[in-house]
ROGU-809254 format. One record per residue: chain; x, y, z of N, C-alpha, C, CB in turn. Coordinates in nm, 3 decimals. Glycine has a CB too. Layout:
+------+---------+---------+---------+---------+---------+---------+---------+---------+---------+---------+---------+---------+
| unit |    n.c1 |    n.c2 |    n.c3 |   ca.c1 |   ca.c2 |   ca.c3 |    c.c1 |    c.c2 |    c.c3 |   cb.c1 |   cb.c2 |   cb.c3 |
+------+---------+---------+---------+---------+---------+---------+---------+---------+---------+---------+---------+---------+
|    A |       X |       Y |       Z |       X |       Y |       Z |       X |       Y |       Z |       X |       Y |       Z |
...
+------+---------+---------+---------+---------+---------+---------+---------+---------+---------+---------+---------+---------+
***
This chain:
+------+---------+---------+---------+---------+---------+---------+---------+---------+---------+---------+---------+---------+
| unit |    n.c1 |    n.c2 |    n.c3 |   ca.c1 |   ca.c2 |   ca.c3 |    c.c1 |    c.c2 |    c.c3 |   cb.c1 |   cb.c2 |   cb.c3 |
+------+---------+---------+---------+---------+---------+---------+---------+---------+---------+---------+---------+---------+
|    A |  -2.974 |   0.699 |  -0.790 |  -2.867 |   0.794 |  -0.769 |  -2.797 |   0.829 |  -0.900 |  -2.766 |   0.738 |  -0.669 |
|    A |  -2.786 |   0.731 |  -0.992 |  -2.711 |   0.755 |  -1.115 |  -2.772 |   0.864 |  -1.201 |  -2.700 |   0.628 |  -1.194 |
|    A |  -2.902 |   0.890 |  -1.188 |  -2.963 |   0.996 |  -1.268 |  -2.915 |   1.135 |  -1.225 |  -3.114 |   0.989 |  -1.258 |
|    A |  -2.857 |   1.146 |  -1.107 |  -2.806 |   1.274 |  -1.058 |  -2.658 |   1.295 |  -1.089 |  -2.829 |   1.285 |  -0.909 |
|    A |  -2.594 |   1.193 |  -1.142 |  -2.451 |   1.202 |  -1.170 |  -2.427 |   1.244 |  -1.314 |  -2.382 |   1.067 |  -1.142 |
|    A |  -2.313 |   1.300 |  -1.339 |  -2.276 |   1.335 |  -1.475 |  -2.270 |   1.209 |  -1.559 |  -2.139 |   1.410 |  -1.479 |
|    A |  -2.324 |   1.215 |  -1.678 |  -2.331 |   1.099 |  -1.767 |  -2.193 |   1.047 |  -1.804 |  -2.408 |   1.135 |  -1.894 |
|    A |  -2.095 |   1.136 |  -1.812 |  -1.960 |   1.095 |  -1.851 |  -1.899 |   0.996 |  -1.752 |  -1.869 |   1.218 |  -1.864 |
|    A |  -1.946 |   1.000 |  -1.627 |  -1.892 |   0.908 |  -1.526 |  -1.927 |   0.763 |  -1.557 |  -1.944 |   0.945 |  -1.388 |
|    A |  -2.033 |   0.741 |  -1.635 |  -2.067 |   0.604 |  -1.675 |  -1.965 |   0.546 |  -1.770 |  -2.205 |   0.601 |  -1.738 |
|    A |  -1.887 |   0.633 |  -1.835 |  -1.791 |   0.588 |  -1.935 |  -1.648 |   0.578 |  -1.883 |  -1.793 |   0.681 |  -2.052 |
|    A |  -1.629 |   0.598 |  -1.753 |  -1.494 |   0.590 |  -1.697 |  -1.449 |   0.444 |  -1.701 |  -1.490 |   0.647 |  -1.550 |
|    A |  -1.339 |   0.416 |  -1.770 |  -1.295 |   0.277 |  -1.781 |  -1.233 |   0.227 |  -1.651 |  -1.195 |   0.261 |  -1.895 |
|    A |  -1.232 |   0.097 |  -1.635 |  -1.163 |   0.040 |  -1.519 |  -1.012 |   0.052 |  -1.545 |  -1.205 |  -0.110 |  -1.495 |
|    A |  -0.936 |   0.054 |  -1.438 |  -0.792 |   0.057 |  -1.452 |  -0.745 |  -0.075 |  -1.512 |  -0.722 |   0.084 |  -1.315 |
|    A |  -0.652 |  -0.068 |  -1.603 |  -0.604 |  -0.188 |  -1.672 |  -0.544 |  -0.290 |  -1.577 |  -0.500 |  -0.149 |  -1.776 |
|    A |  -0.485 |  -0.243 |  -1.467 |  -0.425 |  -0.337 |  -1.372 |  -0.532 |  -0.428 |  -1.310 |  -0.349 |  -0.261 |  -1.261 |
|    A |  -0.654 |  -0.375 |  -1.291 |  -0.762 |  -0.459 |  -1.238 |  -0.808 |  -0.561 |  -1.342 |  -0.880 |  -0.371 |  -1.192 |
|    A |  -0.816 |  -0.517 |  -1.468 |  -0.851 |  -0.611 |  -1.575 |  -0.746 |  -0.722 |  -1.584 |  -0.863 |  -0.538 |  -1.710 |
|    A |  -0.619 |  -0.684 |  -1.579 |  -0.512 |  -0.781 |  -1.587 |  -0.515 |  -0.876 |  -1.467 |  -0.376 |  -0.711 |  -1.595 |
|    A |  -0.538 |  -0.820 |  -1.349 |  -0.544 |  -0.902 |  -1.228 |  -0.656 |  -1.005 |  -1.237 |  -0.564 |  -0.814 |  -1.104 |
|    A |  -0.770 |  -0.962 |  -1.288 |  -0.881 |  -1.055 |  -1.303 |  -0.846 |  -1.164 |  -1.405 |  -1.008 |  -0.979 |  -1.347 |
|    A |  -0.780 |  -1.127 |  -1.512 |  -0.739 |  -1.223 |  -1.615 |  -0.643 |  -1.328 |  -1.558 |  -0.673 |  -1.149 |  -1.733 |
|    A |  -0.538 |  -1.284 |  -1.488 |  -0.439 |  -1.380 |  -1.439 |  -0.490 |  -1.460 |  -1.320 |  -0.311 |  -1.308 |  -1.401 |
|    A |  -0.596 |  -1.413 |  -1.255 |  -0.653 |  -1.489 |  -1.144 |  -0.706 |  -1.624 |  -1.188 |  -0.765 |  -1.410 |  -1.078 |
|    A |  -0.734 |  -1.637 |  -1.317 |  -0.788 |  -1.762 |  -1.371 |  -0.679 |  -1.864 |  -1.404 |  -0.870 |  -1.733 |  -1.495 |
|    A |  -0.552 |  -1.824 |  -1.390 |  -0.441 |  -1.914 |  -1.421 |  -0.401 |  -1.987 |  -1.293 |  -0.319 |  -1.834 |  -1.481 |
|    A |  -0.404 |  -2.119 |  -1.296 |  -0.370 |  -2.194 |  -1.176 |  -0.218 |  -2.203 |  -1.158 |  -0.432 |  -2.335 |  -1.182 |
|    A |  -0.177 |  -2.212 |  -1.033 |  -0.037 |  -2.234 |  -1.001 |   0.054 |  -2.113 |  -1.012 |   0.014 |  -2.339 |  -1.088 |
|    A |  -0.002 |  -1.992 |  -1.015 |   0.084 |  -1.874 |  -1.022 |   0.078 |  -1.798 |  -0.890 |   0.042 |  -1.783 |  -1.138 |
|    A |   0.178 |  -1.719 |  -0.867 |   0.178 |  -1.625 |  -0.755 |   0.154 |  -1.488 |  -0.817 |   0.314 |  -1.630 |  -0.672 |
|    A |   0.046 |  -1.425 |  -0.780 |   0.001 |  -1.303 |  -0.845 |   0.048 |  -1.181 |  -0.766 |  -0.152 |  -1.301 |  -0.860 |
|    A |   0.125 |  -1.094 |  -0.828 |   0.171 |  -0.969 |  -0.768 |   0.112 |  -0.852 |  -0.845 |   0.327 |  -0.962 |  -0.766 |
|    A |  -0.019 |  -0.841 |  -0.849 |  -0.079 |  -0.735 |  -0.929 |  -0.129 |  -0.621 |  -0.841 |  -0.193 |  -0.790 |  -1.013 |
|    A |  -0.240 |  -0.639 |  -0.773 |  -0.302 |  -0.526 |  -0.703 |  -0.286 |  -0.532 |  -0.551 |  -0.447 |  -0.519 |  -0.736 |
|    A |  -0.204 |  -0.619 |  -0.502 |  -0.182 |  -0.625 |  -0.358 |  -0.293 |  -0.694 |  -0.281 |  -0.165 |  -0.488 |  -0.305 |
|    A |  -0.377 |  -0.765 |  -0.349 |  -0.486 |  -0.839 |  -0.284 |  -0.429 |  -0.969 |  -0.229 |  -0.604 |  -0.866 |  -0.384 |
|    A |  -0.438 |  -0.992 |  -0.097 |  -0.381 |  -1.115 |  -0.043 |  -0.459 |  -1.238 |  -0.090 |  -0.380 |  -1.110 |   0.110 |
|    A |  -0.392 |  -1.352 |  -0.089 |  -0.456 |  -1.477 |  -0.129 |  -0.497 |  -1.558 |  -0.006 |  -0.363 |  -1.560 |  -0.219 |
|    A |  -0.522 |  -1.489 |   0.104 |  -0.564 |  -1.554 |   0.227 |  -0.661 |  -1.462 |   0.300 |  -0.442 |  -1.590 |   0.318 |
|    A |  -0.743 |  -1.519 |   0.387 |  -0.837 |  -1.439 |   0.466 |  -0.762 |  -1.365 |   0.576 |  -0.948 |  -1.527 |   0.526 |
|    A |  -0.821 |  -1.258 |   0.622 |  -0.761 |  -1.180 |   0.731 |  -0.752 |  -1.268 |   0.856 |  -0.845 |  -1.052 |   0.760 |
|    A |  -0.632 |  -1.278 |   0.916 |  -0.617 |  -1.361 |   1.037 |  -0.709 |  -1.312 |   1.150 |  -0.471 |  -1.361 |   1.084 |
|    A |  -0.751 |  -1.403 |   1.234 |  -0.844 |  -1.371 |   1.344 |  -0.787 |  -1.264 |   1.437 |  -0.876 |  -1.496 |   1.424 |
|    A |  -0.656 |  -1.270 |   1.469 |  -0.601 |  -1.171 |   1.561 |  -0.605 |  -1.031 |   1.501 |  -0.456 |  -1.209 |   1.599 |
|    A |  -0.595 |  -1.021 |   1.369 |  -0.605 |  -0.890 |   1.304 |  -0.749 |  -0.841 |   1.308 |  -0.555 |  -0.897 |   1.157 |
|    A |  -0.844 |  -0.930 |   1.285 |  -0.986 |  -0.893 |   1.294 |  -1.019 |  -0.844 |   1.435 |  -1.076 |  -1.012 |   1.258 |
|    A |  -0.973 |  -0.918 |   1.536 |  -1.001 |  -0.879 |   1.675 |  -0.940 |  -0.743 |   1.707 |  -0.947 |  -0.986 |   1.773 |
|    A |  -0.817 |  -0.719 |   1.659 |  -0.753 |  -0.589 |   1.684 |  -0.832 |  -0.476 |   1.618 |  -0.607 |  -0.590 |   1.632 |
|    A |  -0.883 |  -0.500 |   1.498 |  -0.964 |  -0.400 |   1.430 |  -1.092 |  -0.369 |   1.505 |  -0.997 |  -0.445 |   1.289 |
|    A |  -1.159 |  -0.474 |   1.551 |  -1.283 |  -0.457 |   1.627 |  -1.254 |  -0.382 |   1.757 |  -1.348 |  -0.593 |   1.658 |
|    A |  -1.145 |  -0.419 |   1.825 |  -1.107 |  -0.352 |   1.950 |  -1.078 |  -0.204 |   1.925 |  -0.985 |  -0.421 |   2.012 |
|    A |  -1.012 |  -0.174 |   1.816 |  -0.983 |  -0.034 |   1.784 |  -1.111 |   0.045 |   1.763 |  -0.895 |  -0.025 |   1.658 |
|    A |  -1.206 |  -0.013 |   1.692 |  -1.334 |   0.055 |   1.670 |  -1.406 |   0.075 |   1.803 |  -1.423 |  -0.026 |   1.573 |
|    A |  -1.409 |  -0.028 |   1.886 |  -1.477 |  -0.018 |   2.015 |  -1.412 |   0.087 |   2.106 |  -1.478 |  -0.153 |   2.085 |
|    A |  -1.282 |   0.111 |   2.089 |  -1.211 |   0.211 |   2.170 |  -1.201 |   0.346 |   2.099 |  -1.071 |   0.160 |   2.204 |
|    A |  -1.282 |   0.364 |   1.995 |  -1.289 |   0.491 |   1.920 |  -1.157 |   0.532 |   1.857 |  -1.336 |   0.600 |   2.011 |
|    A |  -1.075 |   0.437 |   1.822 |  -0.954 |   0.468 |   1.745 |  -0.992 |   0.455 |   1.597 |  -0.832 |   0.371 |   1.782 |
|    A |  -1.072 |   0.551 |   1.554 |  -1.129 |   0.546 |   1.420 |  -1.093 |   0.668 |   1.337 |  -1.279 |   0.533 |   1.429 |
|    A |  -0.998 |   0.745 |   1.383 |  -0.960 |   0.867 |   1.313 |  -0.835 |   0.840 |   1.228 |  -0.934 |   0.982 |   1.413 |
|    A |  -0.804 |   0.935 |   1.142 |  -0.685 |   0.921 |   1.061 |  -0.562 |   0.907 |   1.149 |  -0.670 |   1.040 |   0.966 |
|    A |  -0.474 |   0.819 |   1.109 |  -0.346 |   0.804 |   1.179 |  -0.254 |   0.918 |   1.136 |  -0.280 |   0.665 |   1.149 |
|    A |  -0.149 |   0.943 |   1.213 |  -0.051 |   1.043 |   1.170 |   0.003 |   1.008 |   1.031 |   0.065 |   1.054 |   1.272 |
|    A |   0.037 |   1.109 |   0.954 |   0.078 |   1.090 |   0.816 |   0.198 |   0.994 |   0.803 |   0.113 |   1.222 |   0.754 |
|    A |   0.291 |   0.997 |   0.897 |   0.409 |   0.910 |   0.891 |   0.384 |   0.772 |   0.952 |   0.524 |   0.975 |   0.962 |
|    A |   0.263 |   0.749 |   1.006 |   0.233 |   0.624 |   1.076 |   0.238 |   0.648 |   1.226 |   0.333 |   0.512 |   1.035 |
|    A |   0.172 |   0.565 |   1.303 |   0.172 |   0.584 |   1.448 |   0.310 |   0.551 |   1.505 |   0.064 |   0.495 |   1.514 |
|    A |   0.338 |   0.608 |   1.620 |   0.466 |   0.584 |   1.686 |   0.481 |   0.435 |   1.716 |   0.476 |   0.667 |   1.817 |
|    A |   0.374 |   0.371 |   1.763 |   0.379 |   0.229 |   1.795 |   0.409 |   0.143 |   1.674 |   0.250 |   0.185 |   1.857 |
|    A |   0.349 |   0.174 |   1.560 |   0.374 |   0.097 |   1.439 |   0.517 |   0.116 |   1.391 |   0.275 |   0.137 |   1.329 |
|    A |   0.564 |   0.241 |   1.391 |   0.702 |   0.266 |   1.347 |   0.802 |   0.197 |   1.441 |   0.730 |   0.417 |   1.342 |
|    A |   0.772 |   0.194 |   1.571 |   0.860 |   0.125 |   1.665 |   0.857 |  -0.025 |   1.640 |   0.818 |   0.155 |   1.810 |
|    A |   0.740 |  -0.081 |   1.612 |   0.729 |  -0.224 |   1.584 |   0.807 |  -0.260 |   1.458 |   0.581 |  -0.266 |   1.568 |
|    A |   0.804 |  -0.173 |   1.358 |   0.881 |  -0.197 |   1.236 |   1.030 |  -0.194 |   1.266 |   0.847 |  -0.092 |   1.128 |
|    A |   1.073 |  -0.095 |   1.346 |   1.215 |  -0.086 |   1.384 |   1.258 |  -0.211 |   1.461 |   1.241 |   0.041 |   1.469 |
|    A |   1.174 |  -0.256 |   1.553 |   1.206 |  -0.375 |   1.632 |   1.216 |  -0.499 |   1.544 |   1.100 |  -0.396 |   1.740 |
|    A |   1.124 |  -0.513 |   1.449 |   1.127 |  -0.628 |   1.359 |   1.252 |  -0.627 |   1.273 |   1.002 |  -0.628 |   1.269 |
|    A |   1.288 |  -0.511 |   1.220 |   1.409 |  -0.501 |   1.138 |   1.534 |  -0.533 |   1.220 |   1.421 |  -0.361 |   1.076 |
|    A |   1.535 |  -0.490 |   1.347 |   1.649 |  -0.518 |   1.434 |   1.658 |  -0.666 |   1.469 |   1.639 |  -0.434 |   1.562 |
|    A |   1.546 |  -0.725 |   1.508 |   1.544 |  -0.865 |   1.551 |   1.564 |  -0.963 |   1.436 |   1.414 |  -0.896 |   1.619 |
|    A |   1.506 |  -0.932 |   1.322 |   1.510 |  -1.025 |   1.210 |   1.635 |  -1.010 |   1.124 |   1.388 |  -1.006 |   1.125 |
|    A |   1.682 |  -0.885 |   1.106 |   1.790 |  -0.860 |   1.012 |   1.912 |  -0.791 |   1.073 |   1.739 |  -0.778 |   0.898 |
|    A |   1.904 |  -0.757 |   1.202 |   2.015 |  -0.688 |   1.266 |   2.032 |  -0.544 |   1.220 |   2.142 |  -0.763 |   1.241 |
|    A |   1.928 |  -0.485 |   1.167 |   1.933 |  -0.347 |   1.117 |   1.881 |  -0.252 |   1.223 |   1.852 |  -0.332 |   0.987 |
|    A |   1.943 |  -0.138 |   1.235 |   1.904 |  -0.039 |   1.336 |   1.852 |   0.087 |   1.267 |   2.023 |  -0.005 |   1.429 |
|    A |   1.727 |   0.120 |   1.291 |   1.667 |   0.241 |   1.238 |   1.595 |   0.316 |   1.349 |   1.569 |   0.209 |   1.123 |
|    A |   1.602 |   0.446 |   1.344 |   1.532 |   0.531 |   1.440 |   1.388 |   0.549 |   1.392 |   1.604 |   0.669 |   1.457 |
|    A |   1.290 |   0.497 |   1.466 |   1.152 |   0.507 |   1.420 |   1.101 |   0.651 |   1.412 |   1.062 |   0.427 |   1.512 |
|    A |   1.163 |   0.742 |   1.483 |   1.119 |   0.882 |   1.481 |   1.165 |   0.955 |   1.355 |   1.171 |   0.954 |   1.604 |
|    A |   1.280 |   0.912 |   1.299 |   1.335 |   0.989 |   1.187 |   1.367 |   0.906 |   1.063 |   1.459 |   1.058 |   1.231 |
|    A |   1.368 |   0.772 |   1.075 |   1.413 |   0.691 |   0.962 |   1.309 |   0.591 |   0.911 |   1.535 |   0.617 |   1.002 |
|    A |   1.189 |   0.594 |   0.966 |   1.085 |   0.501 |   0.921 |   0.961 |   0.582 |   0.886 |   1.054 |   0.393 |   1.031 |
|    A |   0.907 |   0.550 |   0.769 |   0.787 |   0.616 |   0.718 |   0.691 |   0.507 |   0.671 |   0.822 |   0.716 |   0.602 |
|    A |   0.568 |   0.513 |   0.714 |   0.467 |   0.415 |   0.676 |   0.384 |   0.473 |   0.562 |   0.376 |   0.376 |   0.798 |
|    A |   0.364 |   0.394 |   0.457 |   0.280 |   0.438 |   0.346 |   0.161 |   0.344 |   0.333 |   0.360 |   0.442 |   0.213 |
|    A |   0.065 |   0.385 |   0.255 |  -0.058 |   0.307 |   0.239 |  -0.048 |   0.201 |   0.131 |  -0.173 |   0.398 |   0.209 |
|    A |   0.069 |   0.183 |   0.075 |   0.087 |   0.082 |  -0.029 |   0.214 |   0.112 |  -0.106 |  -0.034 |   0.077 |  -0.123 |
|    A |   0.251 |   0.018 |  -0.192 |   0.377 |   0.032 |  -0.265 |   0.373 |   0.150 |  -0.362 |   0.408 |  -0.096 |  -0.341 |
|    A |   0.258 |   0.178 |  -0.422 |   0.251 |   0.290 |  -0.516 |   0.284 |   0.421 |  -0.446 |   0.111 |   0.298 |  -0.581 |
|    A |   0.225 |   0.442 |  -0.329 |   0.255 |   0.563 |  -0.254 |   0.401 |   0.562 |  -0.209 |   0.162 |   0.577 |  -0.133 |
|    A |   0.451 |   0.447 |  -0.166 |   0.590 |   0.438 |  -0.121 |   0.688 |   0.474 |  -0.232 |   0.619 |   0.299 |  -0.071 |
|    A |   0.664 |   0.423 |  -0.353 |   0.752 |   0.455 |  -0.466 |   0.742 |   0.603 |  -0.498 |   0.716 |   0.370 |  -0.590 |
|    A |   0.621 |   0.657 |  -0.497 |   0.602 |   0.799 |  -0.526 |   0.676 |   0.886 |  -0.425 |   0.452 |   0.834 |  -0.526 |
|    A |   0.665 |   0.853 |  -0.297 |   0.734 |   0.928 |  -0.193 |   0.885 |   0.919 |  -0.211 |   0.694 |   0.876 |  -0.053 |
|    A |   0.935 |   0.799 |  -0.240 |   1.079 |   0.781 |  -0.258 |   1.131 |   0.862 |  -0.377 |   1.113 |   0.632 |  -0.277 |
|    A |   1.060 |   0.856 |  -0.489 |   1.104 |   0.931 |  -0.607 |   1.096 |   1.081 |  -0.582 |   1.019 |   0.894 |  -0.729 |
|    A |   0.990 |   1.125 |  -0.517 |   0.975 |   1.267 |  -0.486 |   1.087 |   1.315 |  -0.393 |   0.838 |   1.293 |  -0.421 |
|    A |   1.131 |   1.228 |  -0.304 |   1.234 |   1.267 |  -0.208 |   1.371 |   1.286 |  -0.272 |   1.245 |   1.163 |  -0.099 |
|    A |   1.395 |   1.220 |  -0.385 |   1.530 |   1.225 |  -0.443 |   1.536 |   1.298 |  -0.577 |   1.582 |   1.086 |  -0.461 |
|    A |   1.423 |   1.354 |  -0.620 |   1.423 |   1.428 |  -0.747 |   1.374 |   1.571 |  -0.726 |   1.336 |   1.356 |  -0.852 |
|    A |   1.404 |   1.654 |  -0.824 |   1.360 |   1.794 |  -0.822 |   1.288 |   1.824 |  -0.953 |   1.480 |   1.891 |  -0.801 |
|    A |   1.205 |   1.929 |  -0.953 |   1.140 |   1.967 |  -1.078 |   1.244 |   1.986 |  -1.190 |   1.057 |   2.097 |  -1.059 |
|    A |   1.216 |   1.930 |  -1.305 |   1.307 |   1.940 |  -1.418 |   1.401 |   1.822 |  -1.432 |   1.387 |   2.064 |  -1.407 |
|    A |   1.415 |   1.741 |  -1.327 |   1.498 |   1.621 |  -1.337 |   1.438 |   1.526 |  -1.440 |   1.513 |   1.551 |  -1.200 |
|    A |   1.523 |   1.451 |  -1.504 |   1.479 |   1.351 |  -1.601 |   1.498 |   1.214 |  -1.537 |   1.558 |   1.363 |  -1.736 |
|    A |   1.394 |   1.133 |  -1.543 |   1.398 |   0.998 |  -1.488 |   1.392 |   0.900 |  -1.604 |   1.281 |   0.973 |  -1.387 |
|    A |   1.492 |   0.814 |  -1.612 |   1.493 |   0.711 |  -1.716 |   1.440 |   0.581 |  -1.658 |   1.637 |   0.691 |  -1.772 |
|    A |   1.345 |   0.522 |  -1.726 |   1.288 |   0.394 |  -1.684 |   1.321 |   0.292 |  -1.792 |   1.132 |   0.405 |  -1.661 |
|    A |   1.407 |   0.195 |  -1.760 |   1.443 |   0.097 |  -1.863 |   1.325 |   0.007 |  -1.896 |   1.563 |   0.012 |  -1.817 |
|    A |   1.316 |  -0.032 |  -2.020 |   1.214 |  -0.124 |  -2.065 |   1.281 |  -0.260 |  -2.085 |   1.145 |  -0.074 |  -2.196 |
|    A |   1.235 |  -0.357 |  -2.010 |   1.294 |  -0.489 |  -2.019 |   1.216 |  -0.571 |  -2.119 |   1.296 |  -0.559 |  -1.882 |
|    A |   1.288 |  -0.642 |  -2.203 |   1.223 |  -0.728 |  -2.301 |   1.263 |  -0.872 |  -2.272 |   1.263 |  -0.687 |  -2.446 |
|    A |   1.172 |  -0.960 |  -2.304 |   1.199 |  -1.103 |  -2.282 |   1.274 |  -1.160 |  -2.399 |   1.068 |  -1.181 |  -2.259 |
+------+---------+---------+---------+---------+---------+---------+---------+---------+---------+---------+---------+---------+
***
């Protein structure tokens, strides 16, 4: 297959965060917050739910904001665990990861031409 691809694609570097994640994975006794890869296997109940979803043909894209059931479960968890009340229809948005979540949050509160200052912390 590679003979049909553009040669330049062979030179695409890996993302530095993956290189860094691989490097720090060799350090014992740390808690790694790099690429969101869990340090445990997928629980059996999650595997069973995934298999059940496939068997019931729930294999299509979910709504962009997340399913109603998931948003309701998040609202219920926030209420039960922290006493917080959120409307799952208007106040909860599900993202595919923290990078997308941060991007959505910044996009929601900024406009073209705004300047964003990011402090650089030094040790």
